[in-house]
N, C-alpha and C positions, 0 to 999 in steps of 0.2 A: 504494500500500500504506500503510495507516495504522499508526502506532506504537501499541502497546498502552499503556494507562494503567498508571501505577505508583503504589505506596504506600510510605510510610515506616513501618517497624515500630518501635514504642516499647514497652519493657518486655519481659518474657519472659526466657528464658535468655541469659546473657551470651555464650554460644558459638554463637549463631545465625550461620550462614555469611554471610548477607546481611541488610542492614537496608532495602534498597530492592528491592522485588519487583514483578513484573508482576501486574496484576489482570485476569483474563480469565474471564468478563466482569466488568466493574466491579460491585461489590455492597457490602453492608454488613458482611460478615464474610469473613475469610480463614482458611484451614486450611493451615498450613505443616508438611510432614513434617519431623520432627527426632528423631533418636536412638530409633527404634522407636515413636514416637508422633506426636502432632500438637499444635502450638501454635496456639491460636485467638486471633484479633485482630478487634476491631470498629472500624469507622470512627468518627472523632470529627469535630467541626466545625472542628478546628484544621488548619492547614497549616504546613509548615516549608520553609525554603529549603534546597535540596540542589544538588549538581553537575548534576543533571538538571532543575533548575528547582523551582518550588514544588510540593510534593506533599501530599496528604491524609495526616494522621497516623492510623495504625491502632494501637490500644492493646491490649496483651495482656490476656486475661481468663481463660484456662484452658488446661490441658493434658489431652489424653486419650491413652490407650494404644491402639496399633493392635491390632486383633483378628486372631488367627491362625486 
């Protein structure tokens, strides 16, 4: 069984519950559900050292509201 890739989230709301999240499947953008909407992050060329090893940094670029 393979371990899913993870990303380090930079920027966005201070109250995001996690800064290290799985990427399934790995891609250029992540959409994280948060407080009735979504926080959007894009992959950068940077990596950062974490307790889980070096991870790609994904930078926040926008928030969208969930449609009901």
